[in-house]
C-alpha positions, 0 to 999 in steps of 0.5 A: 499500500506504502509502495502506491502512494502518491506521496511515496512515489514523489519522495522517491522521485526526488531522492532517486534525483537527488543521488543520481547527480554526483554533484549535488552530491557533493555539494550538500556533503563532500564540500562542507566535510571538505572545508571541516578539513581545510579550515581545521587543518589551517587552524588547529589545536597544536603547539602554540605557533612562535611569535615572530619579532624584531627588536630595534639594536641599541642600549637596552637590546642586549637584555631584551635579548638575553630576556627572550633567549632563556623563555625560549632554552626555558621553554624547549626544557619544557616541551621535551618533558610534555610541557606548556604546549601552549606557550610559543617561542619568540623569534626575535630579529635584531635589526637597526631601527630604519631596517626594523621599521620599513619590515613593521611597515610592510606588514614582514613583522607583527611587533618592533620592540625599541628598548629606551635604556634598561628600564623601558620600552616601547612597543611598536605595532598596529592593533588592528592586527590580532597577530600583533596584538598577541605578540606584544602581550606575549613579550610584555608577559615574558619581559614582565616575569623576567624582572620578577614583576615586583620591579615592572619594566615600564612600557609604552604603546606606539600604535603603528598607523603607517599605511600599508601594515593594516589589514585592510591593506592586506586585505584589498589586493587579494580581493581584488585577485578574487575578483578577478578569478570569478570573472574569468571563470563565472563571466565565460564559464556561464556564458558559453554553456548559457550559449550552448544550452541556448542552441545559439553556438550551434548557429556558429557552425554554419559560419566560416568563423573559427572556434579560435576567433570566437575564443579570443572574442571572449577574451578580450571581452573579458579584459575590457570588464577588467579595467572597471573591475579593478579602478573601482576596487583600486579607488575603493582602498585608496580614496576612503581606507587610504591603502598607498599604491607603492609601485608603478599602476601599468605593473599593477595593471599588468599583473591583474591582466596576467591573472585575468588570462589564467582564470579566462584559460581555465574557465573556457576549459571547464566550460569547452563542453559542459552542457549544463548549468548545474555541471558547470557550477559545480566545475566551477566551484571546485576550481575555486574552491582551493583557491578561495583556501589555500591562496592567501586571500584572508590569513596568510599562506603560511598558516598551511604546513611546508609540504603543502607549499609546492601546491599552494603556490601554483594555484594562480589566486596565490601568484595574482594575490602576492604579486598585486601587495608587492606591488602595490604595498612592497613597491616590487618592480618588474623582476620581482613579480616576473616568477608570478608572471611567467606561472601566470601566463603558463596557466593562460597558453596550457589552458587555452590550448587545451580549451580550442582543442576539445572546444565543441559546438553542441 
């Protein structure tokens, strides 16, 4: 009786429709699982990550160096006995004042310690960066304990307001890269599939137009749309948030164009034989997901283990975001970003050639 029920048949039909489409199964079950695994790897409970700080050379630097060195030695002994795994090691770098400040302003160190003799310390850091505030607290705790806390060291904070060292300055180039990726993949991939579904591509078969010209026209249109995308985000960063552009603006455009070509090639390759929106949606997200998680858009790629770095550095989004940050925030030149441009060019050429070879009109 139950099998003859209309309700049961509708229910069974819905189940069959679901499990017969692997893409749906992946996005319902596989995607949340994969997301949890990747983020768990990046933020898993493990030994406290080392605190990296710079120490300005000068009067008072020696006792700070000794105190932090003693902390590391004691920590190493305790960890051998399985103790104090939640206490971070301190990676100290001594440098002249100008070099230390430059590293701070370009985001290469979260905290600069400036001793004022043997009784006073100034901490230079950006309070809007969580890792900087945590580093300041950790270092101050170590130094105060080294002095016994009965006669604590006098400290003061010197918040860094230097443009280029804030988290928003780190984020905007990453968002430019993400926008470039989205336009190349979704803008071209969905367009091709929609044309194929609407039987519009069939009409091109009867014309003498080669597929090469058709695909190149799509690439050209994407590069045209890239101009307002880049302009809006750069204006947003500079006018609203005060983000500096320390490098050549033409090189910023070149990096973004190289990234756009790489992502456009990937988009064409994904959609060159896909005939349904469901399939292209799954493929696009499958391509974008690892790059969203691994490419350092929202946090540093250093959070992932060294064994994963070759894969991460090979991703086009990693190279686009990294090169944009180096040019915009550090003033890098063409030679500095040449390796990233070479990787992006390889992605663009290989994917376009494959898309051209396997493209079908129907």
